[in-house]
PyMOL CGO cylinders between C-alpha atoms (Angstrom):
from pymol import cmd
from pymol.cgo import CYLINDER

trace = [
    CYLINDER, -7.29, -7.34, 8.56, -4.89, -9.08, 10.89, 0.3, 1, 1, 1, 1, 1, 1,
    CYLINDER, -4.89, -9.08, 10.89, -4.68, -12.87, 10.97, 0.3, 1, 1, 1, 1, 1, 1,
    CYLINDER, -4.68, -12.87, 10.97, -2.81, -15.21, 13.26, 0.3, 1, 1, 1, 1, 1, 1,
    CYLINDER, -2.81, -15.21, 13.26, -0.58, -17.78, 11.59, 0.3, 1, 1, 1, 1, 1, 1,
    CYLINDER, -0.58, -17.78, 11.59, -1.54, -21.20, 13.03, 0.3, 1, 1, 1, 1, 1, 1,
    CYLINDER, -1.54, -21.20, 13.03, 1.93, -22.68, 12.64, 0.3, 1, 1, 1, 1, 1, 1,
    CYLINDER, 1.93, -22.68, 12.64, 4.26, -19.90, 13.72, 0.3, 1, 1, 1, 1, 1, 1,
    CYLINDER, 4.26, -19.90, 13.72, 2.03, -17.84, 16.00, 0.3, 1, 1, 1, 1, 1, 1,
    CYLINDER, 2.03, -17.84, 16.00, 2.91, -14.64, 14.14, 0.3, 1, 1, 1, 1, 1, 1,
    CYLINDER, 2.91, -14.64, 14.14, 0.38, -11.97, 13.28, 0.3, 1, 1, 1, 1, 1, 1,
    CYLINDER, 0.38, -11.97, 13.28, 0.26, -11.10, 9.63, 0.3, 1, 1, 1, 1, 1, 1,
    CYLINDER, 0.26, -11.10, 9.63, -1.29, -7.99, 8.16, 0.3, 1, 1, 1, 1, 1, 1,
    CYLINDER, -1.29, -7.99, 8.16, -3.45, -8.99, 5.25, 0.3, 1, 1, 1, 1, 1, 1,
    CYLINDER, -3.45, -8.99, 5.25, -5.14, -6.74, 2.71, 0.3, 1, 1, 1, 1, 1, 1,
    CYLINDER, -5.14, -6.74, 2.71, -8.66, -7.76, 1.77, 0.3, 1, 1, 1, 1, 1, 1,
    CYLINDER, -8.66, -7.76, 1.77, -9.78, -6.70, -1.71, 0.3, 1, 1, 1, 1, 1, 1,
    CYLINDER, -9.78, -6.70, -1.71, -13.16, -7.27, -3.28, 0.3, 1, 1, 1, 1, 1, 1,
    CYLINDER, -13.16, -7.27, -3.28, -14.26, -9.11, -0.12, 0.3, 1, 1, 1, 1, 1, 1,
    CYLINDER, -14.26, -9.11, -0.12, -12.52, -12.35, -1.03, 0.3, 1, 1, 1, 1, 1, 1,
    CYLINDER, -12.52, -12.35, -1.03, -9.07, -11.63, -2.46, 0.3, 1, 1, 1, 1, 1, 1,
    CYLINDER, -9.07, -11.63, -2.46, -6.43, -11.50, 0.24, 0.3, 1, 1, 1, 1, 1, 1,
    CYLINDER, -6.43, -11.50, 0.24, -2.71, -10.94, 0.04, 0.3, 1, 1, 1, 1, 1, 1,
    CYLINDER, -2.71, -10.94, 0.04, -0.01, -9.82, 2.40, 0.3, 1, 1, 1, 1, 1, 1,
    CYLINDER, -0.01, -9.82, 2.40, 1.13, -6.22, 2.32, 0.3, 1, 1, 1, 1, 1, 1,
    CYLINDER, 1.13, -6.22, 2.32, 4.71, -7.55, 2.25, 0.3, 1, 1, 1, 1, 1, 1,
    CYLINDER, 4.71, -7.55, 2.25, 4.06, -9.31, -1.07, 0.3, 1, 1, 1, 1, 1, 1,
    CYLINDER, 4.06, -9.31, -1.07, 2.68, -6.11, -2.62, 0.3, 1, 1, 1, 1, 1, 1,
    CYLINDER, 2.68, -6.11, -2.62, 5.61, -4.08, -1.26, 0.3, 1, 1, 1, 1, 1, 1,
    CYLINDER, 5.61, -4.08, -1.26, 8.17, -6.52, -2.69, 0.3, 1, 1, 1, 1, 1, 1,
    CYLINDER, 8.17, -6.52, -2.69, 6.63, -6.25, -6.15, 0.3, 1, 1, 1, 1, 1, 1,
    CYLINDER, 6.63, -6.25, -6.15, 6.42, -2.44, -5.95, 0.3, 1, 1, 1, 1, 1, 1,
    CYLINDER, 6.42, -2.44, -5.95, 10.01, -2.10, -4.70, 0.3, 1, 1, 1, 1, 1, 1,
    CYLINDER, 10.01, -2.10, -4.70, 11.21, -3.85, -7.86, 0.3, 1, 1, 1, 1, 1, 1,
    CYLINDER, 11.21, -3.85, -7.86, 8.90, -1.95, -10.22, 0.3, 1, 1, 1, 1, 1, 1,
    CYLINDER, 8.90, -1.95, -10.22, 11.07, 1.17, -10.51, 0.3, 1, 1, 1, 1, 1, 1,
    CYLINDER, 11.07, 1.17, -10.51, 14.68, 2.04, -9.72, 0.3, 1, 1, 1, 1, 1, 1,
    CYLINDER, 14.68, 2.04, -9.72, 13.71, 5.41, -8.22, 0.3, 1, 1, 1, 1, 1, 1,
    CYLINDER, 13.71, 5.41, -8.22, 11.84, 3.67, -5.38, 0.3, 1, 1, 1, 1, 1, 1,
    CYLINDER, 11.84, 3.67, -5.38, 13.75, 3.31, -2.14, 0.3, 1, 1, 1, 1, 1, 1,
    CYLINDER, 13.75, 3.31, -2.14, 10.94, 1.80, -0.04, 0.3, 1, 1, 1, 1, 1, 1,
    CYLINDER, 10.94, 1.80, -0.04, 7.18, 1.25, -0.24, 0.3, 1, 1, 1, 1, 1, 1,
    CYLINDER, 7.18, 1.25, -0.24, 4.35, 0.61, 2.17, 0.3, 1, 1, 1, 1, 1, 1,
    CYLINDER, 4.35, 0.61, 2.17, 0.99, -0.84, 1.08, 0.3, 1, 1, 1, 1, 1, 1,
    CYLINDER, 0.99, -0.84, 1.08, -2.16, -0.02, 3.04, 0.3, 1, 1, 1, 1, 1, 1,
    CYLINDER, -2.16, -0.02, 3.04, -5.82, -0.38, 2.28, 0.3, 1, 1, 1, 1, 1, 1,
    CYLINDER, -5.82, -0.38, 2.28, -9.01, 1.18, 3.57, 0.3, 1, 1, 1, 1, 1, 1,
    CYLINDER, -9.01, 1.18, 3.57, -12.68, 0.93, 2.74, 0.3, 1, 1, 1, 1, 1, 1,
    CYLINDER, -12.68, 0.93, 2.74, -14.17, 4.10, 1.24, 0.3, 1, 1, 1, 1, 1, 1,
    CYLINDER, -14.17, 4.10, 1.24, -16.49, 6.10, 3.52, 0.3, 1, 1, 1, 1, 1, 1,
    CYLINDER, -16.49, 6.10, 3.52, -19.52, 5.32, 1.34, 0.3, 1, 1, 1, 1, 1, 1,
    CYLINDER, -19.52, 5.32, 1.34, -18.83, 1.57, 1.47, 0.3, 1, 1, 1, 1, 1, 1,
    CYLINDER, -18.83, 1.57, 1.47, -17.48, -0.84, -1.09, 0.3, 1, 1, 1, 1, 1, 1,
    CYLINDER, -17.48, -0.84, -1.09, -14.33, -2.89, -1.46, 0.3, 1, 1, 1, 1, 1, 1,
    CYLINDER, -14.33, -2.89, -1.46, -11.10, -1.70, 0.13, 0.3, 1, 1, 1, 1, 1, 1,
    CYLINDER, -11.10, -1.70, 0.13, -8.87, 0.53, -1.98, 0.3, 1, 1, 1, 1, 1, 1,
    CYLINDER, -8.87, 0.53, -1.98, -5.13, 0.03, -2.18, 0.3, 1, 1, 1, 1, 1, 1,
    CYLINDER, -5.13, 0.03, -2.18, -2.76, 2.92, -1.51, 0.3, 1, 1, 1, 1, 1, 1,
    CYLINDER, -2.76, 2.92, -1.51, 1.00, 2.68, -1.93, 0.3, 1, 1, 1, 1, 1, 1,
    CYLINDER, 1.00, 2.68, -1.93, 3.16, 5.10, 0.08, 0.3, 1, 1, 1, 1, 1, 1,
    CYLINDER, 3.16, 5.10, 0.08, 6.58, 5.61, -1.50, 0.3, 1, 1, 1, 1, 1, 1,
    CYLINDER, 6.58, 5.61, -1.50, 9.96, 6.96, -0.35, 0.3, 1, 1, 1, 1, 1, 1,
    CYLINDER, 9.96, 6.96, -0.35, 12.07, 7.89, -3.34, 0.3, 1, 1, 1, 1, 1, 1,
    CYLINDER, 12.07, 7.89, -3.34, 15.80, 7.67, -3.69, 0.3, 1, 1, 1, 1, 1, 1,
    CYLINDER, 15.80, 7.67, -3.69, 17.52, 11.00, -3.01, 0.3, 1, 1, 1, 1, 1, 1,
    CYLINDER, 17.52, 11.00, -3.01, 17.89, 13.27, -5.99, 0.3, 1, 1, 1, 1, 1, 1,
    CYLINDER, 17.89, 13.27, -5.99, 15.30, 11.51, -8.12, 0.3, 1, 1, 1, 1, 1, 1,
    CYLINDER, 15.30, 11.51, -8.12, 11.91, 12.99, -8.98, 0.3, 1, 1, 1, 1, 1, 1,
    CYLINDER, 11.91, 12.99, -8.98, 9.08, 11.11, -10.59, 0.3, 1, 1, 1, 1, 1, 1,
    CYLINDER, 9.08, 11.11, -10.59, 5.35, 11.75, -10.66, 0.3, 1, 1, 1, 1, 1, 1,
    CYLINDER, 5.35, 11.75, -10.66, 2.90, 9.76, -8.57, 0.3, 1, 1, 1, 1, 1, 1,
    CYLINDER, 2.90, 9.76, -8.57, 0.83, 8.97, -11.70, 0.3, 1, 1, 1, 1, 1, 1,
    CYLINDER, 0.83, 8.97, -11.70, 3.83, 7.36, -13.42, 0.3, 1, 1, 1, 1, 1, 1,
    CYLINDER, 3.83, 7.36, -13.42, 4.52, 5.25, -10.32, 0.3, 1, 1, 1, 1, 1, 1,
    CYLINDER, 4.52, 5.25, -10.32, 0.85, 4.32, -10.09, 0.3, 1, 1, 1, 1, 1, 1,
    CYLINDER, 0.85, 4.32, -10.09, 0.90, 2.93, -13.65, 0.3, 1, 1, 1, 1, 1, 1,
    CYLINDER, 0.90, 2.93, -13.65, 4.14, 1.03, -13.03, 0.3, 1, 1, 1, 1, 1, 1,
    CYLINDER, 4.14, 1.03, -13.03, 2.95, -0.41, -9.72, 0.3, 1, 1, 1, 1, 1, 1,
    CYLINDER, 2.95, -0.41, -9.72, -0.39, -1.47, -11.22, 0.3, 1, 1, 1, 1, 1, 1,
    CYLINDER, -0.39, -1.47, -11.22, 1.31, -3.25, -14.10, 0.3, 1, 1, 1, 1, 1, 1,
    CYLINDER, 1.31, -3.25, -14.10, 3.79, -4.97, -11.78, 0.3, 1, 1, 1, 1, 1, 1,
    CYLINDER, 3.79, -4.97, -11.78, 1.11, -6.10, -9.31, 0.3, 1, 1, 1, 1, 1, 1,
    CYLINDER, 1.11, -6.10, -9.31, -1.23, -7.32, -12.03, 0.3, 1, 1, 1, 1, 1, 1,
    CYLINDER, -1.23, -7.32, -12.03, 1.48, -9.29, -13.77, 0.3, 1, 1, 1, 1, 1, 1,
    CYLINDER, 1.48, -9.29, -13.77, 3.18, -10.73, -10.66, 0.3, 1, 1, 1, 1, 1, 1,
    CYLINDER, 3.18, -10.73, -10.66, 0.36, -11.14, -8.11, 0.3, 1, 1, 1, 1, 1, 1,
    CYLINDER, 0.36, -11.14, -8.11, -3.21, -10.90, -9.35, 0.3, 1, 1, 1, 1, 1, 1,
    CYLINDER, -3.21, -10.90, -9.35, -4.72, -9.23, -12.44, 0.3, 1, 1, 1, 1, 1, 1,
    CYLINDER, -4.72, -9.23, -12.44, -7.70, -8.05, -10.38, 0.3, 1, 1, 1, 1, 1, 1,
    CYLINDER, -7.70, -8.05, -10.38, -5.70, -5.84, -8.03, 0.3, 1, 1, 1, 1, 1, 1,
    CYLINDER, -5.70, -5.84, -8.03, -5.81, -2.13, -8.78, 0.3, 1, 1, 1, 1, 1, 1,
    CYLINDER, -5.81, -2.13, -8.78, -3.71, 0.60, -7.19, 0.3, 1, 1, 1, 1, 1, 1,
    CYLINDER, -3.71, 0.60, -7.19, -6.05, 3.40, -6.22, 0.3, 1, 1, 1, 1, 1, 1,
    CYLINDER, -6.05, 3.40, -6.22, -3.45, 5.95, -5.15, 0.3, 1, 1, 1, 1, 1, 1,
    CYLINDER, -3.45, 5.95, -5.15, 0.27, 6.49, -4.82, 0.3, 1, 1, 1, 1, 1, 1,
    CYLINDER, 0.27, 6.49, -4.82, 1.48, 9.00, -2.27, 0.3, 1, 1, 1, 1, 1, 1,
    CYLINDER, 1.48, 9.00, -2.27, 5.12, 10.13, -2.21, 0.3, 1, 1, 1, 1, 1, 1,
    CYLINDER, 5.12, 10.13, -2.21, 6.38, 10.85, 1.31, 0.3, 1, 1, 1, 1, 1, 1,
    CYLINDER, 6.38, 10.85, 1.31, 9.84, 11.96, 2.55, 0.3, 1, 1, 1, 1, 1, 1,
    CYLINDER, 9.84, 11.96, 2.55, 10.03, 9.19, 5.15, 0.3, 1, 1, 1, 1, 1, 1,
    CYLINDER, 10.03, 9.19, 5.15, 7.85, 6.61, 6.89, 0.3, 1, 1, 1, 1, 1, 1,
    CYLINDER, 7.85, 6.61, 6.89, 6.70, 6.80, 10.52, 0.3, 1, 1, 1, 1, 1, 1,
    CYLINDER, 6.70, 6.80, 10.52, 8.51, 4.17, 12.56, 0.3, 1, 1, 1, 1, 1, 1,
    CYLINDER, 8.51, 4.17, 12.56, 8.54, 2.79, 16.07, 0.3, 1, 1, 1, 1, 1, 1,
    CYLINDER, 8.54, 2.79, 16.07, 11.54, 2.89, 18.37, 0.3, 1, 1, 1, 1, 1, 1,
    CYLINDER, 11.54, 2.89, 18.37, 12.51, -0.59, 17.12, 0.3, 1, 1, 1, 1, 1, 1,
    CYLINDER, 12.51, -0.59, 17.12, 12.31, 0.67, 13.47, 0.3, 1, 1, 1, 1, 1, 1,
    CYLINDER, 12.31, 0.67, 13.47, 9.05, -1.08, 12.60, 0.3, 1, 1, 1, 1, 1, 1,
    CYLINDER, 9.05, -1.08, 12.60, 6.82, 0.58, 10.07, 0.3, 1, 1, 1, 1, 1, 1,
    CYLINDER, 6.82, 0.58, 10.07, 3.69, 2.23, 11.53, 0.3, 1, 1, 1, 1, 1, 1,
    CYLINDER, 3.69, 2.23, 11.53, 1.12, 1.17, 8.95, 0.3, 1, 1, 1, 1, 1, 1,
    CYLINDER, 1.12, 1.17, 8.95, -1.64, 2.31, 11.31, 0.3, 1, 1, 1, 1, 1, 1,
    CYLINDER, -1.64, 2.31, 11.31, -0.50, 5.95, 10.90, 0.3, 1, 1, 1, 1, 1, 1,
    CYLINDER, -0.50, 5.95, 10.90, -0.29, 5.60, 7.10, 0.3, 1, 1, 1, 1, 1, 1,
    CYLINDER, -0.29, 5.60, 7.10, -3.75, 3.99, 7.01, 0.3, 1, 1, 1, 1, 1, 1,
    CYLINDER, -3.75, 3.99, 7.01, -5.18, 6.88, 9.05, 0.3, 1, 1, 1, 1, 1, 1,
    CYLINDER, -5.18, 6.88, 9.05, -3.66, 9.39, 6.60, 0.3, 1, 1, 1, 1, 1, 1,
    CYLINDER, -3.66, 9.39, 6.60, -5.15, 7.43, 3.69, 0.3, 1, 1, 1, 1, 1, 1,
    CYLINDER, -5.15, 7.43, 3.69, -8.60, 7.33, 5.38, 0.3, 1, 1, 1, 1, 1, 1,
    CYLINDER, -8.60, 7.33, 5.38, -8.48, 11.14, 5.82, 0.3, 1, 1, 1, 1, 1, 1,
    CYLINDER, -8.48, 11.14, 5.82, -7.65, 11.52, 2.12, 0.3, 1, 1, 1, 1, 1, 1,
    CYLINDER, -7.65, 11.52, 2.12, -10.58, 9.24, 1.19, 0.3, 1, 1, 1, 1, 1, 1,
    CYLINDER, -10.58, 9.24, 1.19, -12.98, 11.32, 3.34, 0.3, 1, 1, 1, 1, 1, 1,
    CYLINDER, -12.98, 11.32, 3.34, -11.82, 14.54, 1.71, 0.3, 1, 1, 1, 1, 1, 1,
    CYLINDER, -11.82, 14.54, 1.71, -12.22, 13.00, -1.77, 0.3, 1, 1, 1, 1, 1, 1,
    CYLINDER, -12.22, 13.00, -1.77, -15.73, 11.75, -0.95, 0.3, 1, 1, 1, 1, 1, 1,
    CYLINDER, -15.73, 11.75, -0.95, -16.81, 15.26, 0.12, 0.3, 1, 1, 1, 1, 1, 1,
    CYLINDER, -16.81, 15.26, 0.12, -15.73, 16.72, -3.21, 0.3, 1, 1, 1, 1, 1, 1,
]
cmd.load_cgo(trace, "trace")
């Protein structure tokens, strides 16, 4: 969901979990960036499952060169970090390791593209 800040006029991307818990993707990304030294950059996106229900959180990760770590290990570390630093009700549904993030010409992160990838993954999982 995108909200307009009344004071500054900026648009802020907000993740809506369990229909009433909201937090900024930037807050989640800051916590995840500090969760492991192998993480170079993260991007948090959420999407509702195709069958309905609360939005699920996916963290896209770019790793530091030369370091390999499993997505399951990162998922556990991110979940612990988010639950201890932000909200104990937040749950990381998936971690996807990517070589680089899609960006605009002005180097802004294209969360829309990442969200579309995550929605495709959710549709494939729901068909299985």
